[in-house]
C-alpha positions, -999 to 999 in steps of 0.1 A, spaced: -1 -2 1 13 34 -9 3 66 15 21 100 10 -12 117 24 -9 144 53 -33 145 84 -45 178 98 -45 172 137 -9 156 141 6 176 118 25 202 141 37 169 164 51 152 131 62 185 118 81 194 152 100 156 150 109 169 114 127 198 119 147 181 152 155 152 129 170 177 102 185 200 131 203 169 143 210 150 110 229 186 106 255 182 131 265 147 123 271 154 91 291 184 101 313 163 129 314 134 104 350 120 97 334 106 63 322 140 49 335 160 24 347 198 32 323 223 22 295 195 12 261 204 13 234 180 27 193 187 16 172 162 34 143 144 31 122 134 56 95 106 53 76 104 89 48 76 103 31 68 128 24 28 134 5 14 168 16 50 187 53 49 174 70 80 153 89 61 126 110 89 110 137 81 84 156 117 70 171 111 39 204 137 34 215 138 -3 247 163 -12 233 197 -26 249 187 -55 235 156 -71 199 167 -63 198 171 -101 204 134 -103 180 124 -91 148 111 -99 131 99 -70 139 85 -31 113 59 -19 115 40 19 96 14 22 85 9 60 78 -32 71 52 -25 95 36 -57 115 1 -71 102 -23 -53 129 -2 -19 123 -22 9 124 -4 34 102 -21 63 112 4 91 100 25 92 68 44 131 64 65 137 34 86 165 34 105 162 5 107 197 -18 137 194 -31 135 154 -48 103 130 -47 100 107 -19 76 79 -22 69 60 14 54 25 6 41 6 42 43 -27 35 27 -50 61 44 -79 61 56 -84 97 47 -108 128 15 -91 145 18 -74 178 5 -81 209 1 -63 244 2 -22 252 39 -20 256 57 -52 230 91 -40 218 82 -40 175 112 -40 148 106 -20 118 126 -25 90 129 0 63 143 0 30 157 30 12 162 30 -23 178 60 -43 165 58 -81 196 78 -98 204 92 -136 237 99 -123 269 79 -115 265 64 -75 268 89 -49 269 90 -11 239 98 11 229 98 49 199 83 65 188 98 104 166 71 119 145 81 147 124 58 166 110 54 199 132 22 208 160 20 175 174 62 170 206 65 148 217 90 145 239 88 105 245 57 84 264 60 53 247 44 26 253 47 -14 229 54 -46 240 23 -62 217 -3 -38 190 -2 -17 197 9 20 188 -20 48 182 -10 82 155 -24 114 145 2 133 124 -3 168 92 12 186 82 -1 221 44 9 221 9 -7 205 -14 18 207 -39 12 181 -50 49 175 -80 46 152 
């Protein structure tokens, strides 16, 4: 199921998470030993809310590669009984697609550590380049992961809640 819609009641919370993640990514990128000098990063920030768990993946690409990006697809793998209440897509500088796949085991109980596999694919018509992925979630925040546009980046983040919101 592909989703790119925005729900107004929770937009301000999601926007706050988005800004916090973007600022965090900028600080981490500035301090990264692998970053080239004078690289300016542009970030896209698709976020979802799954059973009460905010799951936010920021994709940061070098400014000079924007013209080579056709789109970025972020695929969230969630439990088969998941309630996905929010899909916020803030990709202004490059097109982002959010795909939600319900292919993980069902979750039970109020507090349950739940794995959310995430795949990030950068579709480009230019040569391969490095980019960064930052994940923000209740049970699994990773500040910066190096990725390459030549392959799909696979990661897993975690949630702690199992609250049916709708």
